[in-house]
Backbone as JSON, one array per atom type, in Angstrom:
{
  "sequence": "XXXXXXXXXXXXXXXXXXXXXXXXXXXXXXXXXXXXXXXXXXXXXXXXXXXXXXXXXXXXXXXXXXXXXXXXXXXXXXXXXXXXXXXXXXXXXXXXXXXXXXXXXXXXXXXXXXXXXXXXXXXXXXXXXXXXXXXXXXXXXXXXXXXXXXXXXXXXXXXXXXXXXXXXXXXXXXXXXXXXXXXXXXXXXXXXXXXXXXXXXXXXXXXXXXXXXXXXXXXXXXXXXXXXXXXXXXXXXXXXXXXXXXXXXXXXXXXXXXXXXXXXXXXXXXX",
  "N": [[-48.96, -29.98, 4.43], [-49.62, -30.68, 0.98], [-50.27, -32.83, -1.66], [-52.0, -32.52, -3.69], [-53.06, -31.47, -6.98], [-52.85, -28.27, -8.75], [-55.21, -26.36, -10.44], [-55.15, -24.66, -13.53], [-56.4, -22.35, -15.83], [-57.29, -21.02, -19.08], [-58.63, -19.14, -21.86], [-57.28, -20.21, -23.95], [-54.04, -20.77, -25.17], [-52.77, -18.69, -23.94], [-52.62, -18.52, -21.12], [-50.48, -20.1, -20.56], [-48.3, -18.46, -20.31], [-48.53, -17.57, -17.74], [-48.52, -20.02, -16.37], [-45.89, -20.93, -16.84], [-44.42, -19.21, -15.2], [-45.51, -19.9, -12.69], [-44.66, -22.57, -12.45], [-41.93, -22.19, -12.29], [-41.65, -20.65, -9.95], [-42.9, -22.23, -8.05], [-41.73, -24.98, -7.78], [-42.24, -27.56, -6.8], [-44.88, -28.11, -7.02], [-47.81, -29.7, -8.42], [-49.43, -29.41, -11.53], [-52.44, -28.86, -13.4], [-53.38, -27.99, -16.55], [-55.79, -26.29, -18.47], [-56.66, -25.48, -21.68], [-59.02, -23.68, -23.16], [-59.43, -23.68, -25.99], [-61.23, -24.08, -28.05], [-63.1, -22.19, -27.66], [-61.81, -19.79, -27.74], [-61.32, -16.36, -28.75], [-62.02, -15.53, -25.3], [-62.82, -12.95, -24.96], [-64.74, -12.3, -26.81], [-67.04, -13.61, -26.18], [-70.45, -14.07, -25.0], [-71.77, -13.1, -21.78], [-73.25, -15.15, -20.62], [-72.37, -17.48, -21.99], [-69.66, -17.41, -21.3], [-69.81, -17.79, -18.54], [-70.79, -20.41, -18.5], [-68.59, -21.79, -19.6], [-66.62, -21.33, -17.63], [-67.83, -22.61, -15.48], [-67.99, -25.31, -16.38], [-65.25, -25.92, -16.65], [-64.2, -25.43, -14.06], [-65.67, -27.31, -12.64], [-64.61, -29.66, -13.74], [-61.98, -29.45, -12.77], [-62.45, -29.69, -9.99], [-63.39, -32.31, -9.92], [-61.0, -33.54, -10.5], [-59.69, -33.23, -8.16], [-58.32, -30.88, -7.37], [-56.49, -28.48, -5.37], [-56.53, -25.79, -5.49], [-57.52, -23.14, -7.72], [-56.35, -21.37, -10.51], [-57.23, -18.59, -12.28], [-56.16, -17.93, -15.22], [-56.66, -15.8, -16.95], [-57.57, -12.68, -18.01], [-60.06, -11.77, -18.93], [-61.91, -13.73, -18.03], [-61.45, -13.47, -15.3], [-62.32, -10.82, -14.82], [-65.06, -11.01, -15.31], [-65.99, -13.29, -13.94], [-64.64, -14.06, -11.57], [-65.49, -13.41, -8.89], [-67.93, -14.76, -8.79], [-67.09, -17.44, -9.13], [-65.6, -17.8, -6.79], [-67.61, -17.73, -4.92], [-69.04, -20.07, -5.44], [-67.28, -22.18, -5.12], [-65.39, -24.31, -2.93], [-62.71, -24.18, -2.6], [-59.59, -22.31, -2.71], [-59.51, -19.59, -5.02], [-57.47, -18.1, -7.28], [-56.96, -15.12, -8.96], [-56.39, -13.04, -11.89], [-55.47, -9.76, -12.92], [-55.37, -6.72, -14.89], [-52.3, -4.83, -14.81], [-52.74, -2.2, -13.61], [-52.35, -0.64, -11.28], [-49.44, -0.89, -10.65], [-48.55, 0.23, -13.07], [-49.44, 2.88, -12.98], [-47.96, 3.71, -10.86], [-45.38, 3.59, -11.83], [-45.18, 5.12, -14.17], [-43.78, 7.98, -15.75], [-44.81, 10.19, -17.02], [-47.48, 10.1, -16.61], [-49.1, 8.9, -18.48], [-50.52, 6.14, -19.77], [-50.77, 3.04, -21.58], [-53.16, 0.5, -22.39], [-53.42, -2.75, -23.34], [-55.93, -4.98, -23.99], [-58.69, -7.35, -23.96], [-61.94, -6.6, -25.38], [-64.04, -7.29, -23.66], [-62.76, -7.29, -21.17], [-61.96, -4.57, -21.0], [-64.45, -3.38, -20.86], [-65.47, -4.23, -18.49], [-66.75, -4.05, -15.11], [-64.96, -4.56, -13.08], [-62.46, -3.87, -14.17], [-62.96, -1.14, -14.72], [-63.21, -0.23, -12.14], [-60.59, -0.53, -11.21], [-59.39, 1.52, -12.69], [-60.69, 3.76, -11.59], [-59.78, 3.69, -8.96], [-56.94, 3.65, -9.07], [-56.01, 5.1, -11.3], [-56.73, 7.75, -11.45], [-55.25, 10.04, -11.78], [-54.03, 9.72, -14.18], [-53.72, 9.6, -17.75], [-55.34, 7.3, -19.7], [-54.96, 5.17, -22.35], [-56.57, 2.99, -24.49], [-56.7, -0.24, -26.13], [-58.44, -2.77, -27.84], [-57.12, -4.71, -29.23], [-57.59, -6.44, -31.55], [-57.0, -9.5, -33.07], [-54.61, -10.2, -31.78], [-54.85, -12.38, -29.9], [-55.57, -14.45, -31.62], [-53.26, -14.73, -33.22], [-51.35, -15.61, -31.35], [-52.57, -17.99, -30.55], [-52.12, -19.48, -32.82], [-49.46, -19.77, -32.62], [-47.93, -17.97, -33.91], [-45.67, -15.72, -33.7], [-43.83, -14.03, -34.82], [-44.15, -13.28, -37.49], [-44.6, -11.27, -40.52], [-47.24, -10.54, -40.69], [-48.07, -10.65, -38.0], [-46.41, -8.63, -36.96], [-47.5, -6.42, -38.3], [-50.08, -6.32, -37.18], [-49.47, -5.82, -34.49], [-48.14, -3.33, -34.72], [-50.21, -1.74, -35.74], [-51.88, -1.49, -33.53], [-50.19, -0.51, -31.56], [-48.86, 1.84, -32.47], [-50.67, 4.17, -32.48], [-50.88, 4.58, -29.72], [-48.25, 5.16, -28.93], [-47.91, 7.49, -30.37], [-49.53, 9.05, -28.87], [-47.92, 9.47, -26.78], [-47.52, 7.6, -24.62], [-45.73, 6.17, -21.86], [-45.71, 3.83, -20.57], [-46.87, 0.53, -20.84], [-49.54, -1.65, -20.4], [-50.02, -5.08, -20.43], [-52.86, -6.54, -20.75], [-53.91, -9.11, -21.05], [-53.41, -12.58, -20.9], [-52.41, -13.85, -23.12], [-50.85, -11.96, -24.39], [-48.15, -11.49, -23.33], [-46.54, -13.29, -24.74], [-46.14, -11.97, -27.07], [-44.48, -9.97, -26.4], [-41.67, -9.63, -27.16], [-42.03, -8.89, -29.87], [-43.6, -6.59, -29.57], [-41.76, -5.0, -28.23], [-39.78, -4.78, -30.22], [-41.16, -3.43, -32.26], [-41.76, -1.02, -30.95], [-39.2, 0.03, -30.66], [-38.52, 0.36, -33.34], [-40.26, 2.4, -33.96], [-39.1, 4.44, -32.67], [-39.31, 4.52, -29.88], [-37.7, 3.38, -27.65], [-37.61, 3.02, -24.9], [-39.96, 2.17, -23.76], [-41.94, 1.07, -21.12], [-43.05, -2.11, -20.32], [-45.59, -4.0, -18.95], [-46.71, -7.0, -17.35], [-48.64, -9.44, -15.48], [-47.8, -11.89, -14.42], [-45.81, -12.47, -12.48], [-46.95, -11.34, -10.17], [-49.21, -12.96, -9.85], [-48.04, -15.46, -9.33], [-46.81, -14.92, -6.87], [-49.08, -14.34, -5.34], [-50.45, -16.81, -5.43], [-48.6, -18.46, -4.11], [-48.68, -17.29, -1.54], [-51.36, -17.85, -0.86], [-51.36, -20.66, -0.79], [-49.54, -21.12, 1.3], [-50.84, -19.85, 3.46], [-53.06, -21.48, 3.74], [-51.97, -23.86, 4.35], [-51.25, -25.6, 2.24], [-49.09, -26.14, 0.67], [-46.98, -28.1, -1.43], [-44.98, -30.94, -0.58], [-41.43, -31.36, -1.03], [-40.75, -33.19, -3.81], [-39.35, -33.72, -6.06], [-40.21, -34.72, -8.47], [-42.56, -33.39, -9.87], [-45.82, -33.58, -11.36], [-47.22, -32.59, -14.46], [-50.06, -31.84, -16.28], [-51.66, -31.4, -19.39], [-54.4, -30.03, -21.09], [-56.72, -29.61, -23.8], [-59.58, -28.14, -25.37], [-59.79, -28.17, -28.01], [-58.26, -29.33, -31.05], [-55.84, -31.7, -30.41], [-53.63, -32.41, -31.98], [-53.23, -30.17, -33.54], [-52.64, -28.23, -31.62], [-50.51, -29.22, -30.11], [-47.83, -28.65, -31.15], [-47.89, -25.87, -30.79], [-48.21, -25.5, -28.0], [-45.78, -26.71, -27.23], [-43.9, -25.02, -28.43], [-44.4, -22.56, -27.11], [-43.91, -23.23, -24.46], [-41.34, -24.08, -24.54], [-40.46, -26.7, -24.56], [-41.06, -30.22, -25.17], [-44.44, -30.98, -25.25], [-47.1, -32.98, -24.19], [-50.48, -33.37, -25.0], [-53.86, -33.73, -23.92], [-57.08, -34.24, -25.23], [-59.9, -32.68, -23.98], [-62.5, -34.22, -23.92], [-64.81, -34.71, -22.52], [-65.82, -32.33, -21.81], [-68.33, -30.01, -22.41], [-68.62, -28.83, -25.72], [-68.02, -26.93, -28.76]],
  "CA": [[-48.49, -30.26, 3.08], [-50.66, -31.25, 0.13], [-49.8, -33.27, -2.97], [-53.04, -32.31, -4.69], [-52.64, -30.55, -8.04], [-53.44, -26.93, -8.89], [-55.81, -26.17, -11.76], [-54.9, -23.38, -14.19], [-57.08, -22.35, -17.12], [-57.41, -19.81, -19.89], [-59.39, -19.37, -23.09], [-56.43, -20.93, -24.89], [-52.65, -20.98, -24.78], [-52.22, -17.51, -23.28], [-52.34, -18.79, -19.72], [-49.17, -20.74, -20.43], [-47.36, -17.43, -19.85], [-48.66, -17.6, -16.28], [-48.1, -21.34, -15.9], [-44.42, -20.97, -16.84], [-43.96, -18.53, -13.99], [-45.91, -20.7, -11.54], [-43.8, -23.75, -12.37], [-40.6, -21.75, -11.84], [-41.71, -20.15, -8.58], [-43.4, -23.3, -7.17], [-41.24, -26.15, -8.54], [-42.7, -28.84, -6.25], [-46.33, -28.25, -7.19], [-48.37, -30.4, -9.57], [-50.37, -28.52, -12.21], [-53.3, -29.28, -14.51], [-53.69, -26.81, -17.36], [-56.84, -26.44, -19.47], [-56.78, -24.43, -22.7], [-60.36, -23.78, -23.77], [-59.15, -23.07, -27.3], [-62.42, -24.16, -28.92], [-63.91, -20.99, -27.4], [-60.97, -18.58, -27.76], [-60.99, -15.66, -27.5], [-63.12, -15.27, -24.36], [-63.24, -11.55, -25.06], [-65.85, -12.14, -27.75], [-68.17, -14.44, -25.73], [-71.48, -13.47, -24.16], [-71.58, -13.4, -20.36], [-73.85, -16.47, -20.36], [-71.47, -18.52, -22.49], [-68.44, -17.36, -20.5], [-70.12, -18.43, -17.26], [-70.87, -21.85, -18.75], [-67.24, -22.32, -19.76], [-65.96, -21.31, -16.32], [-68.47, -23.64, -14.67], [-67.55, -26.62, -16.86], [-63.83, -26.14, -16.37], [-64.0, -25.53, -12.62], [-66.21, -28.61, -12.22], [-63.6, -30.64, -14.12], [-60.88, -29.35, -11.8], [-62.9, -30.25, -8.72], [-63.4, -33.77, -10.12], [-59.6, -33.98, -10.48], [-59.19, -33.08, -6.8], [-57.37, -29.78, -7.21], [-56.54, -27.77, -4.09], [-56.72, -24.37, -5.8], [-57.69, -22.85, -9.15], [-55.82, -20.09, -10.99], [-57.86, -18.08, -13.5], [-55.06, -17.29, -15.96], [-57.34, -15.1, -18.04], [-58.11, -11.42, -17.52], [-61.48, -11.66, -19.26], [-62.66, -14.58, -17.1], [-61.34, -12.85, -13.98], [-63.15, -9.62, -14.74], [-66.48, -11.33, -15.34], [-66.43, -14.48, -13.22], [-63.85, -14.42, -10.39], [-66.31, -13.35, -7.67], [-68.92, -15.84, -8.89], [-66.4, -18.71, -8.9], [-65.25, -17.89, -5.37], [-68.84, -18.0, -4.17], [-69.55, -21.42, -5.67], [-66.26, -23.2, -4.89], [-64.9, -24.41, -1.56], [-61.25, -24.11, -2.63], [-59.13, -20.97, -3.07], [-59.45, -19.19, -6.42], [-56.53, -17.0, -7.5], [-57.33, -14.48, -10.22], [-55.42, -12.13, -12.5], [-56.08, -8.53, -13.4], [-54.36, -5.85, -15.52], [-51.37, -4.18, -13.88], [-53.01, -0.76, -13.62], [-51.71, -0.01, -10.12], [-48.0, -0.65, -10.86], [-48.32, 1.13, -14.21], [-49.64, 4.26, -12.53], [-46.86, 4.02, -9.94], [-44.1, 3.65, -12.54], [-45.16, 6.08, -15.27], [-43.16, 9.28, -15.49], [-45.59, 11.28, -17.61], [-48.9, 9.88, -16.28], [-49.82, 8.46, -19.69], [-50.31, 4.7, -19.9], [-51.58, 2.32, -22.56], [-53.65, -0.8, -21.94], [-53.84, -3.75, -24.32], [-56.81, -5.96, -23.33], [-59.86, -7.68, -24.77], [-63.05, -5.67, -25.2], [-64.78, -7.67, -22.46], [-62.01, -6.79, -20.01], [-62.03, -3.11, -20.97], [-65.82, -2.97, -20.54], [-65.91, -4.83, -17.22], [-66.79, -3.2, -13.92], [-63.73, -4.81, -12.33], [-61.42, -3.03, -14.79], [-63.31, 0.26, -14.51], [-62.9, 0.08, -10.74], [-59.14, -0.33, -11.14], [-59.1, 2.86, -13.2], [-61.17, 4.76, -10.62], [-58.98, 3.64, -7.73], [-55.5, 3.86, -9.24], [-55.6, 5.87, -12.48], [-57.43, 9.04, -11.48], [-54.32, 11.1, -12.19], [-53.36, 9.3, -15.4], [-54.44, 9.44, -19.0], [-55.27, 5.89, -20.07], [-55.31, 4.93, -23.76], [-56.89, 1.56, -24.54], [-56.91, -0.91, -27.41], [-58.92, -4.16, -27.69], [-56.11, -5.58, -29.84], [-58.15, -7.47, -32.41], [-56.01, -10.29, -33.78], [-53.5, -10.64, -30.93], [-55.1, -13.72, -29.37], [-55.56, -15.4, -32.73], [-51.87, -14.97, -33.64], [-50.71, -16.44, -30.33], [-53.17, -19.32, -30.62], [-51.47, -20.17, -33.93], [-48.03, -19.83, -32.37], [-47.32, -17.05, -34.87], [-45.2, -14.61, -32.88], [-42.76, -13.26, -35.47], [-44.38, -13.06, -38.92], [-44.91, -9.92, -40.97], [-48.64, -10.29, -40.33], [-48.11, -10.33, -36.57], [-45.81, -7.31, -36.8], [-48.48, -5.43, -38.77], [-51.16, -6.23, -36.18], [-48.91, -5.15, -33.31], [-47.88, -1.92, -35.02], [-51.5, -1.07, -35.91], [-52.42, -1.2, -32.21], [-49.23, 0.18, -30.71], [-48.45, 3.15, -32.97], [-51.49, 5.28, -31.97], [-50.56, 4.82, -28.31], [-46.96, 5.84, -28.87], [-48.14, 8.85, -30.86], [-50.13, 9.75, -27.74], [-46.8, 9.61, -25.84], [-47.5, 6.76, -23.43], [-44.4, 5.67, -21.51], [-45.91, 2.55, -19.9], [-47.89, -0.27, -21.52], [-50.04, -2.79, -19.63], [-50.5, -6.22, -21.21], [-54.01, -6.96, -19.96], [-54.4, -10.42, -21.47], [-52.28, -13.48, -20.71], [-51.81, -14.18, -24.42], [-50.0, -10.89, -24.92], [-46.72, -11.56, -23.03], [-45.82, -14.01, -25.79], [-45.85, -10.99, -28.12], [-43.65, -8.89, -25.84], [-40.51, -9.33, -28.02], [-42.48, -8.16, -31.06], [-44.0, -5.25, -29.12], [-40.52, -4.27, -27.96], [-39.11, -4.49, -31.49], [-41.93, -2.39, -32.95], [-41.59, 0.25, -30.24], [-37.87, 0.55, -31.01], [-38.6, 0.81, -34.73], [-41.0, 3.66, -33.96], [-38.28, 5.41, -31.91], [-39.69, 4.56, -28.46], [-36.98, 2.22, -27.12], [-37.66, 2.92, -23.44], [-41.31, 1.86, -23.32], [-42.05, 0.11, -20.01], [-44.11, -3.08, -20.63], [-45.93, -4.72, -17.73], [-47.74, -8.02, -17.25], [-48.9, -9.72, -14.06], [-47.49, -13.27, -14.07], [-45.08, -12.5, -11.21], [-47.89, -11.06, -9.08], [-50.06, -14.14, -9.67], [-47.22, -16.48, -8.68], [-46.66, -14.52, -5.47], [-50.38, -14.48, -4.69], [-50.73, -18.24, -5.25], [-47.72, -18.94, -3.05], [-49.23, -16.83, -0.26], [-52.6, -18.58, -0.59], [-51.0, -22.03, -0.41], [-48.93, -21.09, 2.63], [-51.85, -19.5, 4.46], [-54.0, -22.59, 3.9], [-51.17, -25.07, 4.58], [-51.48, -26.44, 1.06], [-47.86, -26.28, -0.11], [-46.55, -29.48, -1.67], [-43.66, -31.32, -0.09], [-40.45, -31.52, -2.09], [-40.8, -34.55, -4.34], [-38.38, -33.85, -7.14], [-40.84, -35.15, -9.72], [-43.94, -32.92, -9.98], [-46.48, -33.96, -12.61], [-47.95, -31.53, -15.12], [-50.94, -32.39, -17.3], [-52.15, -30.34, -20.27], [-55.62, -30.39, -21.8], [-57.31, -28.63, -24.7], [-60.91, -28.47, -25.87], [-59.69, -28.16, -29.47], [-57.55, -30.47, -31.62], [-54.53, -31.87, -29.78], [-52.57, -32.45, -33.0], [-52.99, -28.79, -33.96], [-52.11, -27.4, -30.54], [-49.3, -29.76, -29.49], [-46.64, -27.86, -31.48], [-48.01, -24.52, -30.24], [-47.86, -25.65, -26.59], [-44.36, -27.01, -27.11], [-43.16, -23.81, -28.79], [-44.56, -21.52, -26.09], [-43.34, -23.7, -23.19], [-39.93, -24.34, -24.73], [-40.18, -28.12, -24.36], [-42.07, -31.07, -25.78], [-45.62, -31.09, -24.41], [-48.16, -33.91, -24.6], [-51.78, -32.77, -24.7], [-55.04, -34.58, -23.97], [-58.32, -33.54, -25.58], [-60.88, -32.77, -22.9], [-63.7, -34.54, -24.7], [-66.01, -34.76, -21.68], [-66.23, -30.96, -21.54], [-69.21, -29.56, -23.5], [-67.78, -28.15, -26.7], [-68.71, -26.48, -29.97]],
  "C": [[-49.6, -30.94, 2.28], [-50.08, -31.58, -1.25], [-50.85, -33.11, -4.05], [-52.55, -31.33, -5.76], [-53.33, -29.2, -7.94], [-53.97, -26.81, -10.31], [-55.56, -24.77, -12.28], [-55.64, -23.41, -15.52], [-57.11, -20.98, -17.76], [-58.26, -20.16, -21.1], [-58.58, -20.17, -24.11], [-55.04, -21.07, -24.34], [-52.06, -19.8, -24.02], [-51.83, -17.74, -21.84], [-51.05, -19.54, -19.49], [-48.11, -19.74, -20.0], [-47.37, -17.32, -18.33], [-48.15, -18.92, -15.73], [-46.59, -21.46, -15.85], [-43.87, -20.36, -15.57], [-44.3, -19.33, -12.74], [-45.0, -21.91, -11.37], [-42.4, -23.38, -11.9], [-40.61, -21.37, -10.37], [-42.13, -21.23, -7.59], [-43.02, -24.64, -7.79], [-41.71, -27.5, -8.01], [-44.18, -29.1, -6.49], [-46.69, -28.99, -8.49], [-49.44, -29.51, -10.2], [-51.18, -29.26, -13.28], [-53.69, -28.02, -15.27], [-54.76, -27.15, -18.38], [-56.84, -25.22, -20.38], [-58.13, -24.61, -23.39], [-60.34, -23.17, -25.17], [-60.32, -23.15, -28.26], [-63.29, -22.92, -28.77], [-63.08, -19.71, -27.36], [-61.37, -17.69, -28.94], [-62.21, -15.44, -26.62], [-63.66, -13.86, -24.49], [-64.4, -11.31, -25.99], [-67.08, -12.96, -27.34], [-69.21, -13.61, -24.98], [-71.21, -13.85, -22.71], [-72.13, -14.78, -20.02], [-72.93, -17.6, -20.79], [-70.2, -18.57, -21.67], [-68.67, -18.03, -19.15], [-70.2, -19.95, -17.42], [-69.49, -22.46, -18.87], [-66.51, -22.38, -18.43], [-66.54, -22.38, -15.4], [-67.99, -25.03, -15.08], [-66.11, -26.9, -16.46], [-63.57, -26.27, -14.88], [-64.56, -26.84, -12.08], [-65.24, -29.74, -12.57], [-62.44, -30.63, -13.13], [-61.26, -29.98, -10.47], [-62.93, -31.78, -8.8], [-61.98, -34.34, -10.08], [-58.95, -33.8, -9.11], [-58.2, -31.96, -6.6], [-57.56, -29.08, -5.87], [-56.73, -26.27, -4.27], [-56.87, -24.23, -7.31], [-57.12, -21.46, -9.45], [-56.55, -19.73, -12.28], [-56.8, -17.29, -14.25], [-55.6, -16.56, -17.18], [-57.96, -13.83, -17.48], [-59.6, -11.29, -17.78], [-62.33, -12.48, -18.3], [-62.59, -14.02, -15.68], [-62.32, -11.7, -13.84], [-64.62, -9.96, -14.61], [-66.9, -12.37, -14.31], [-65.68, -14.81, -11.93], [-64.7, -14.44, -9.12], [-67.32, -14.49, -7.65], [-68.28, -17.2, -8.61], [-66.03, -18.87, -7.43], [-66.46, -18.21, -4.51], [-69.27, -19.45, -4.28], [-68.55, -22.52, -5.34], [-65.75, -23.15, -3.46], [-63.38, -24.39, -1.48], [-60.82, -22.7, -3.05], [-59.07, -20.76, -4.58], [-58.54, -17.97, -6.53], [-56.79, -16.43, -8.89], [-56.24, -13.51, -10.68], [-56.15, -10.88, -12.95], [-55.0, -7.63, -13.99], [-53.56, -5.05, -14.5], [-51.53, -2.66, -13.88], [-52.29, -0.06, -12.47], [-50.2, 0.17, -10.33], [-47.7, 0.26, -12.04], [-48.43, 2.58, -13.78], [-48.56, 4.69, -11.53], [-45.55, 4.26, -10.69], [-44.04, 4.71, -13.62], [-44.53, 7.41, -14.85], [-43.99, 10.44, -16.0], [-47.1, 11.12, -17.42], [-49.74, 9.55, -17.51], [-49.5, 6.99, -19.91], [-51.23, 4.13, -20.98], [-52.0, 0.99, -21.97], [-54.07, -1.62, -23.16], [-54.7, -4.77, -23.57], [-57.96, -6.3, -24.27], [-60.98, -6.69, -24.48], [-63.85, -6.0, -23.95], [-64.08, -7.19, -21.2], [-62.14, -5.28, -19.89], [-63.41, -2.61, -20.56], [-66.28, -3.42, -19.16], [-65.88, -3.84, -16.07], [-65.51, -3.36, -13.11], [-62.59, -3.93, -12.86], [-61.7, -1.56, -14.56], [-63.03, 0.69, -13.08], [-61.41, 0.29, -10.54], [-58.76, 1.07, -11.61], [-59.51, 3.93, -12.19], [-60.26, 4.83, -9.4], [-57.54, 4.1, -7.96], [-55.11, 4.84, -10.35], [-56.27, 7.23, -12.57], [-56.55, 10.16, -12.0], [-53.57, 10.75, -13.48], [-54.3, 9.37, -16.6], [-54.24, 8.01, -19.47], [-55.79, 5.72, -21.5], [-55.45, 3.43, -23.96], [-56.98, 1.05, -25.97], [-57.37, -2.33, -27.17], [-58.07, -5.17, -28.44], [-56.7, -6.75, -30.63], [-57.03, -8.19, -33.17], [-54.87, -10.81, -32.93], [-53.69, -12.09, -30.48], [-54.99, -14.76, -30.48], [-54.13, -15.73, -33.19], [-51.15, -15.86, -32.63], [-51.26, -17.85, -30.35], [-52.56, -20.14, -31.76], [-49.98, -20.39, -33.67], [-47.25, -18.92, -33.29], [-46.92, -15.77, -34.14], [-44.28, -13.65, -33.63], [-43.01, -12.91, -36.93], [-44.63, -11.59, -39.23], [-46.35, -9.56, -40.63], [-48.77, -9.9, -38.86], [-47.52, -8.95, -36.3], [-46.78, -6.21, -37.2], [-49.58, -5.23, -37.74], [-50.68, -5.5, -34.94], [-48.73, -3.66, -33.58], [-49.18, -1.13, -35.15], [-52.09, -0.67, -34.56], [-51.49, -0.34, -31.37], [-48.94, 1.61, -31.18], [-49.33, 4.3, -32.47], [-51.2, 5.59, -30.5], [-49.25, 5.58, -28.17], [-47.08, 7.28, -29.37], [-48.83, 9.71, -29.81], [-49.19, 9.79, -26.54], [-46.96, 8.82, -24.55], [-46.05, 6.38, -23.14], [-44.48, 4.3, -20.83], [-47.07, 1.82, -20.57], [-48.25, -1.48, -20.66], [-50.53, -3.87, -20.59], [-51.62, -6.88, -20.41], [-54.67, -8.22, -20.43], [-53.21, -11.36, -21.41], [-51.69, -14.01, -22.02], [-50.7, -13.2, -24.79], [-48.53, -10.96, -24.52], [-45.9, -12.35, -24.05], [-45.46, -13.1, -26.97], [-44.94, -9.86, -27.63], [-42.4, -8.62, -26.69], [-40.89, -8.55, -29.28], [-42.9, -6.74, -30.69], [-42.76, -4.39, -28.87], [-39.83, -3.87, -29.26], [-39.83, -3.38, -32.24], [-41.75, -1.04, -32.27], [-40.22, 0.87, -30.53], [-37.86, 1.08, -32.44], [-39.28, 2.17, -34.83], [-40.35, 4.72, -33.07], [-38.78, 5.6, -30.48], [-39.03, 3.37, -27.76], [-37.15, 2.0, -25.62], [-39.06, 2.63, -22.91], [-41.28, 0.79, -22.23], [-43.26, -0.8, -20.28], [-44.35, -3.96, -19.42], [-46.95, -5.83, -17.97], [-47.8, -8.47, -15.8], [-48.59, -11.15, -13.64], [-46.76, -13.37, -12.73], [-46.02, -12.28, -10.02], [-48.79, -12.25, -8.81], [-49.29, -15.25, -8.96], [-47.05, -16.17, -7.2], [-47.96, -14.71, -4.71], [-50.71, -15.95, -4.45], [-49.87, -18.82, -4.15], [-48.24, -18.54, -1.68], [-50.48, -17.6, 0.12], [-52.29, -20.0, -0.13], [-50.4, -22.08, 0.98], [-49.96, -20.81, 3.71], [-52.81, -20.64, 4.74], [-53.29, -23.93, 4.11], [-51.35, -26.09, 3.45], [-50.22, -26.62, 0.2], [-47.51, -27.75, -0.27], [-45.18, -29.72, -1.04], [-42.72, -31.49, -1.27], [-40.42, -32.97, -2.54], [-39.76, -34.79, -5.42], [-38.98, -34.21, -8.48], [-42.3, -34.69, -9.78], [-44.53, -33.32, -11.33], [-47.27, -32.77, -13.15], [-48.77, -32.13, -16.26], [-51.59, -31.25, -18.08], [-53.35, -30.85, -21.07], [-56.03, -29.25, -22.74], [-58.71, -29.08, -25.09], [-60.94, -28.45, -27.4], [-58.92, -29.4, -29.92], [-56.14, -30.57, -31.05], [-53.41, -31.84, -30.81], [-52.23, -31.05, -33.49], [-52.25, -28.02, -32.88], [-50.84, -27.94, -29.89], [-48.05, -28.96, -29.88], [-46.68, -26.44, -30.93], [-47.65, -24.54, -28.75], [-46.36, -25.82, -26.43], [-43.51, -25.78, -27.41], [-43.21, -22.78, -27.67], [-43.93, -21.93, -24.76], [-41.85, -24.01, -23.31], [-39.53, -25.77, -24.46], [-41.31, -28.93, -24.98], [-43.23, -31.3, -24.82], [-46.61, -32.08, -25.02], [-49.5, -33.38, -24.12], [-52.88, -33.82, -24.82], [-56.24, -33.73, -24.35], [-59.33, -33.76, -24.46], [-62.25, -33.0, -23.53], [-64.96, -34.57, -23.86], [-66.49, -33.37, -21.28], [-67.12, -30.49, -22.69], [-68.47, -28.61, -24.43], [-68.62, -27.69, -27.88], [-69.0, -27.66, -30.88]]
}
């Protein structure tokens, strides 16, 4: 048994979609969440800058004594997961787009992928396509504007609907029946994506994200390494941002469905 916390990070608030699932599936575990919102979206960073951010955040987690790190960001996973595993002595759990289940579930072998440009261009993602999507037509969109809307907590405005429809409509016109949300920010837009797909007469669109798979993987890693926390009844959760806490506190609280207190991570190199 281990009472050490688990570190979870993302370019911003998107990883909260993963953290919610982790907290539900592993209710006795303590979590530290870092939103690197000063550098969101990661999909627009150079590889050098992205590596620096992952190094700074993982070093902070190690200083906090975490027993495992969850990369709750598809872009960081695609570019840096292998590198982080090589440099760290603790388990690193990563996330990747749900290409395999999408190709298993599609009825017409036509799937759409919403992801950042860095994820779509990564070798890790291209390998997923080669291994699992050889018999599928894959239509991709880098979804410019999605991350920014979620970072603002703007999930339902006319502007958000316009951005979603602009990216989704071409895919539906290409008759996809399954959509992969390849960025952890995007599940917060799932109700809007569902509403737009119904408006465009595609009510049965299958929408996939990978939070459940990450929770299962983390649970397996903790069990295999005898790192599960004992039942305490009072797990602690700490939230950090590299941006302005006053700006992001209401966004965190809205996305998590409860009042969240945030600390600014001022000792992390920032813009």
